[in-house]
C-alpha positions as CSV (number, residue, x, y, z in Angstrom):
1,M,-4.1,23.0,50.2
2,L,-1.9,25.1,47.9
3,N,-4.4,28.0,48.3
4,G,-4.1,27.8,52.1
5,I,-0.3,27.8,52.1
6,S,-0.3,30.7,49.6
7,R,-2.0,32.8,52.3
8,W,0.7,32.3,54.9
9,P,3.0,35.1,53.6
10,G,0.0,37.5,54.1
11,H,-0.1,36.8,57.8
12,T,2.0,38.9,60.1
13,S,2.6,35.8,62.3
14,S,4.5,34.1,59.4
15,W,6.9,37.0,59.2
16,L,7.1,37.2,63.0
17,L,8.3,33.6,62.9
18,L,10.9,34.5,60.3
19,F,12.1,37.5,62.4
20,L,12.2,35.5,65.6
21,S,14.1,32.5,64.1
22,A,16.7,34.9,62.7
23,C,16.9,36.7,66.0
24,A,17.5,33.4,67.7
25,L,20.4,32.6,65.4
26,V,22.0,36.1,65.8
27,G,21.5,35.6,69.6
28,A,23.2,32.2,69.4
29,A,26.1,33.8,67.4
30,L,26.5,36.4,70.1
31,Y,26.4,33.7,72.8
32,F,29.1,31.8,71.0
33,Q,31.1,35.0,70.8
34,Y,30.7,36.3,74.3
35,G,29.4,33.4,76.4
36,M,31.7,30.7,74.9
37,G,34.6,32.9,73.9
38,L,34.6,31.9,70.2
39,K,36.0,34.8,68.3
40,P,34.2,35.4,64.9
41,C,36.2,35.6,61.7
42,I,35.4,37.9,58.9
43,M,33.4,35.1,57.2
44,C,31.3,34.6,60.4
45,I,30.7,38.4,60.5
46,Y,29.5,38.4,56.9
47,Q,27.2,35.5,57.7
48,R,25.9,37.4,60.7
49,T,25.2,40.4,58.5
50,A,23.2,38.2,56.1
51,M,21.3,36.8,59.0
52,I,20.5,40.3,60.2
53,G,19.3,41.0,56.7
54,I,16.8,38.1,57.0
55,M,15.8,39.4,60.4
56,L,15.1,42.9,59.1
57,S,13.2,41.4,56.2
58,G,10.8,39.7,58.6
59,L,10.6,42.8,60.9
60,L,9.5,45.0,58.0
61,V,6.4,43.0,57.4
62,V,5.7,42.6,61.1
63,L,5.7,46.4,61.4
64,I,4.0,47.2,58.0
65,N,2.1,44.3,56.4
66,T,1.3,45.5,52.9
67,A,1.9,44.0,49.5
68,P,4.8,46.4,48.7
69,T,6.6,45.6,52.0
70,R,6.0,41.9,51.5
71,F,7.6,42.2,48.1
72,I,10.6,44.1,49.5
73,S,10.9,41.6,52.3
74,F,10.8,38.6,49.9
75,V,13.6,40.3,48.0
76,G,15.6,41.0,51.2
77,W,15.0,37.5,52.5
78,G,16.1,35.9,49.2
79,V,19.1,38.0,48.7
80,S,20.3,37.7,52.3
81,S,19.8,34.0,52.5
82,G,21.4,33.5,49.1
83,W,24.4,35.7,49.9
84,G,24.7,34.1,53.3
85,W,24.8,30.6,51.7
86,L,27.5,31.7,49.3
87,I,29.6,33.2,52.1
88,A,29.1,30.1,54.3
89,R,30.0,27.9,51.3
90,E,33.2,29.9,50.8
91,H,34.0,29.6,54.5
92,V,33.7,25.8,54.2
93,D,36.0,25.8,51.2
94,I,38.6,27.8,53.2
95,L,38.3,25.3,56.0
96,N,38.7,22.3,53.6
97,A,41.5,23.8,51.5
98,P,44.3,21.3,50.8
99,N,46.9,23.8,51.7
100,P,45.7,26.3,54.4
101,F,48.7,28.5,53.9
102,F,47.4,29.6,50.5
103,T,43.8,30.3,51.8
104,T,43.3,33.8,53.2
105,C,40.4,35.8,54.4
106,E,40.3,39.5,55.2
107,I,41.0,40.9,58.6
108,V,38.9,44.1,58.3
109,P,35.3,43.8,57.0
110,N,34.7,45.2,53.6
111,Y,31.5,47.1,54.2
112,P,30.6,50.1,52.0
113,E,32.1,53.4,53.0
114,W,28.6,54.8,53.8
115,A,27.9,51.9,56.2
116,P,31.0,50.9,58.2
117,L,29.1,48.6,60.5
118,H,32.3,47.3,62.1
119,E,33.0,50.9,63.3
120,W,29.5,51.7,64.3
121,L,28.8,48.5,66.2
122,P,32.2,46.7,66.8
123,A,30.7,44.5,69.5
124,I,28.6,42.8,66.7
125,F,30.5,43.3,63.5
126,E,34.2,43.3,64.4
127,A,36.1,40.3,63.3
128,K,38.8,39.1,65.7
129,G,38.9,35.4,64.9
130,D,40.7,33.2,62.4
131,C,38.9,31.8,59.4
132,L,40.7,28.5,59.8
133,E,39.4,27.9,63.4
134,D,36.8,25.1,63.4
135,G,36.7,23.9,67.0
136,W,33.0,24.0,67.7
137,R,31.1,21.0,66.4
138,F,27.5,19.7,66.8
139,M,26.7,16.2,65.5
140,N,30.2,16.2,64.0
141,I,29.3,19.2,61.8
142,G,31.2,22.5,62.1
143,M,29.6,25.9,62.5
144,A,30.4,26.9,58.9
145,E,28.8,23.7,57.6
146,W,25.7,24.3,59.8
147,M,25.4,27.8,58.3
148,V,25.4,26.4,54.8
149,I,22.5,24.2,55.8
150,I,20.6,27.0,57.6
151,F,21.0,29.5,54.8
152,A,19.9,26.9,52.3
153,V,16.8,26.2,54.3
154,Y,16.0,29.9,54.5
155,F,16.5,30.3,50.7
156,V,14.4,27.3,49.8
157,L,11.6,28.4,52.1
158,C,11.8,31.9,50.6
159,I,11.5,30.6,47.0
160,T,8.9,28.1,47.9
161,F,6.6,30.6,49.7
162,L,7.1,33.2,46.9
163,L,6.2,30.7,44.2
164,V,3.3,29.3,46.1
165,R,2.1,32.8,46.8
166,L,2.3,33.8,43.1
167,V,0.8,30.6,41.7
168,G,-1.7,29.9,44.4
169,S,-3.3,33.3,44.8
170,R,-2.5,34.8,41.4
171,R,-1.5,38.0,43.2
172,F,1.3,39.1,45.5
């Protein structure tokens, strides 16, 4: 069984599923922003950026399925999901702070000078909301808390598939 699971990362369809799931979540974020009128805060935008990193990691292997691109994609998937989890966790901490007057978040995204995404694609990466806004809830869990769960699932899946791949097939 372990050997069968270890082959999954070699299949383009597995990476297509990763790509499509991340696309669906980015699409949901854009629906929340434009369809429901929920303005994203800077933490939401950073989480969106991490989700796009996961999406691009999946797309790379869909387009070029080789051992080096799978390795790069595993790294991108792991870093993006780990970073996304940290940002989502920080967002939850901001929302649950005992004194919200002392919790702050940036207004302008802190992207590198060589990649000012908020200037290139403001419709996707511009933050106009407040980090303390937590009006949307599903099953009594807020959006930031859902993102902690989602990024944790992505990270655990990444590590699990990577370890199974390395142990089960003795090759990358």
